[in-house]
N, C-alpha and C positions, 0 to 999 in steps of 0.2 A: 435296559435291564427290566424296567417295569412297563407293561402295556398301559395304554390309556384306560382300558376298562379296569385294570387292577388298581390304578391310582384313583379312579372314580369310586371303586368299591371301598377302598380304604377311607376316602373322604366321607362316604356314606356311613361307614361304620363309626367313624369319629362323631359325625353329626347325630347319629341315633343312639349312641352308647349312653347308658345311665349306670353309673357305678363309680368305683374307684378309678381315678385317672392312672394310678399306678398299674392296675391290671390292663387298662387300655394300652398303655405304653408298652407293657410286656408283650401283649398280643401283637401289636403292630411291629414291634421290634423283632419278634420271632419270625414274622413274615419276611421282613427285610433280611434277617440272618439266613433264612431259608433260601432266599434268592441268591445270596452271596456264597453260602457254604453248602447248599444242597439240603434237600429234605431229610436225607438219612442222618445227617449230623444233628439237626434239630430234634429228630425223633429219638436219637440217643440221649439227648439232653433232658427232654421232657417226658414225664409219665403220660399214660394214655388219657387220664382225666384232664390234665392240663392241656395236652395236645388238642383234644376235642373242644375244650372250652375256648382256647385261642382261635381255633378255626371258626367256631360259632360267632365269636366277637367280630372278627374281620370279614366273615362271610365268604371265605375262600377255603378250598381244600388244598392244603400245602402240597400234597403229592401230585396234584393236578397242575399247579401253577409254578412250582419251584423245580429246578433241575434235581435229579437224583444225587448227583455229585458234581463238584466243580474243582477247579485247580486249587481252590482255597480249602477244600474239605480236609486236607492233611493237617490243618492247624488244630484239629480236634483229636484228643487222645483216644476217645472212644472209636473214632473213625480209624485211627491207626491200628487199634486192637482188632477191629473187624477185618481190615485188609490183611493183617498178619495172620489171622486165624480163619477167615472165611466164614465165621459163624455170627452173622449179624443178629439173629434172633436170640442166640444164647447170651450175647452181650447185652442186648436190649432187656432181656428178662433177668439179667444179673446171675446167669448160671455159669459163666466162664470166669475162672479165677486165673490170674497170671502169676507164676512164681516170680518173686522179686518185686511185684506190684508196679507202681508208677515209675520207679527208677529204671526198671527194665524196659518199659514201654517208651520212655523218652528217647531211647537210642534207636527206636524203629524209624526207618526213613519212610 
């Protein structure tokens, strides 16, 4: 799942990071989640500023090192919305509203 160079990059990020360990944990956790769930899911979760901040902290571009989607992507409600609507950027920019909200979406396979 992780290449040797990715693991070395994470180790380097931890070694060089100065700041809140909570933020470091979030940034490295986001990278791990991206490897498991795909970068589209984590992009749906995080705003642009946080996305870019976490990439700077770990020293990796998520879109380059994480798969776009995985078999686990469907665990994300936002991912289900995207797949059902085909409108990734509308969901990302919060321009798509679903009648019935979350209750409707939980029934999407």
